[in-house]
N, C-alpha and C positions, 0 to 999 in steps of 0.2 A: 221338695222331693216328691216322688210318686206316692200315692196313697199306700198305707201299710196296714189296712184293716184286716188283712188275711188274704190268702190266695186260693183260688179255685184251680182245679185241674184244667189246663188249657185245651181248647179244641184243636183239631188238626189244622195246620197252617193253611192247607188248601181250602178250608171252610171259613177262613177269616174274610169278612166283608171289606171291600175297598170303596167306601162311599164318600170319601172326602173331596174328590175331584182334583186333588193335587197330591203328589208324592209326600210332601211335607205334612199335609193334613192327615193322610192315611197313617203316617208314622206317629203323629200325635194320638191318633185313634187306636193305637195298639194297646190301650187300656180299655177293656170292655166295662161299661157301666162305672165310669170314673167316680161317681158320687155314691155308689152303693156301699153297703156295710162291708161286703166282701167283694173284692175286685178280681177280675181275671186278667192277668198280664199276659198278653199273647207272646211276649218276647222274654220268657223267663230264663232262658239260657242261650249260649252262643249258637248252638246248632239251629235252634228255632229262629234266631235273629237272621242268620245267613239264609235260611230257607225262605223267610218272609221277604227279605231283600230281593231274592231272585224272583219271587212271585210278584212283587210290587213294581219291579223295574229299577230298584235302587242298585241292583247288580245285573249285569248282562249275562246271558246264558253261556257265553264263551269265555267268561273271565275266570271261572274256576277258583274263586277265593276260598282258601281253606279256613276251617275253624281253628283258632289258636289252641295249641296243645298244652302249654304250661298253665297250671291252675291260676297262677298270679296274673297272667295275661288275660285269661278268660274273665276273671273277676274284674280286672281293670276295664275291659271292654264293656261289660254289662253296666258298670258304674257310669261309663261315658254315655252309653245308650240312654239310660234312665235320666241322666242330668240334661242331655240335649233335649230329650222329649219334654221334660218339665219346663225348660226354658222356652221352647217353641210354643207350648201350650200357654204359658204366661204372656208371650208376645202377641199371639193371635187373640187371646181372650181380651187383652187390653185394647187391641185394635177394634174388636167387636163392640166393646163397652165404651169406646171413645175416651179411654184413659191414656195417661202418659205411659210409654213403654217402660217396664221395670228395668232399672240400670243393670242389675245382676244378670237378667236374661239377655240384655243387649250385649253385655260383655261375653256371655257364654256363646252366643251365636257368632260374635266377632272372632272368637278364638277359632271356631271351626272354619269360618270363611278364610282366615289367613292360612290355615292348614291346607284348605282346598286350593287356594291360589298358588301356594308354594309347591303343591304336588303336580302342577301342570307345566308343560313347556309348549312353546309355539313350534309347530311343525312346518315342513316345507310347503304344505298345503294351506298355510296361513290360518290354521285352526289349532286350538288348544287340545293337547292330548295328555292323558294321565301318564306320568312317568312310572317306570317299573317299580321304583321303591315306594310308590304311593298305592300300589295295587295290593292292599291287605284288607283285613276285616274292618278297618275304619273307613275304607273308601265309600261305603254307602252313606255314612254319616256326613261325609264331605259333600256328596251329591245332594243329600237332604238339606244341608245348610244352604247350598247355592240355590236350591229351589225355594226355600223359605225367603231368602233375600229377594229373589225375583218376584215372589208373590207380594211381599210387604211393600215393595216399591212400585207395584203395578196398580193402576186404577181399579182393577178387578178386586182388590182387597176390600173395597166398599161392599162387596157381595159376600164377605165372610159371615157365616152364621153359626149359631150354637143350636143344637137339637133342642126342640121345645120340651123334650122329656128331661127337664132339669132336676127331677127327683133322683134320677140314677144315671142316665146316659152320659151326658157331658161331651158327646162327640161334636166335632167341628166340621163344617163343610163349606164349599163354595157354591153359592146359589146361582145356578146357570139357567133356572127356569125363566120362561118368557116374562111372567108377571113379577118375578123376584119375590114370591110369597111362599117358597118352600119352607116348611116348618120342621121337618123330621130328617134325621140322618138317613133314614130309609122308611118309606111307607110300609114295607113288608114287616118291619120290626117295631120300632117305637110308634109309628103311625097306627098300625093295626092294634097294638096294645092299648093305645089311647081310645080307639074306637070301642074296643071290648070293655074298657073300664066305664066309659060313658053309657054303653048299652046296659051294663049291670046296674048303673045308678038310676036309669029311667024306670 
């Protein structure tokens, strides 16, 4: 499950960094400082989840997906968000570390893949389209699952990296640098913090 050491007041969705290089990695990175004593979960409630999905491209601007109104549906949605996020983190971390993919995480992703495939129909243009009954608050999770499958099965998965700030950050990213030596989720954040730390030690 997601870390439960405490929660900080989340920053505006518009200020959330998208440094993963893929939708599915940006989704995993919606926990700020995963290994910190106190975490900041960017997606603390359904409204923020929908807003983040629109910003990240998991929802298209013209789709107008509403936030669930019933409290039970809202709670269920956020439980699904947290669970899929945990499963994807486990899968990508295992791939980075060269370990066997955790069976529970594989089953969790498989569940969303089947929902995603079941929610699409082949159109007259020979392309898959989302059916009307699939256009709800869970649509972004289906898109994220499809993106995760695409990444895991792509040779590019060999460029999956974990931020070198393992003391707190825990963010994952796709290293697209020429020499494939990118160490930080972002030089402006963890990279700069490391430089300042080493400067003070000198």
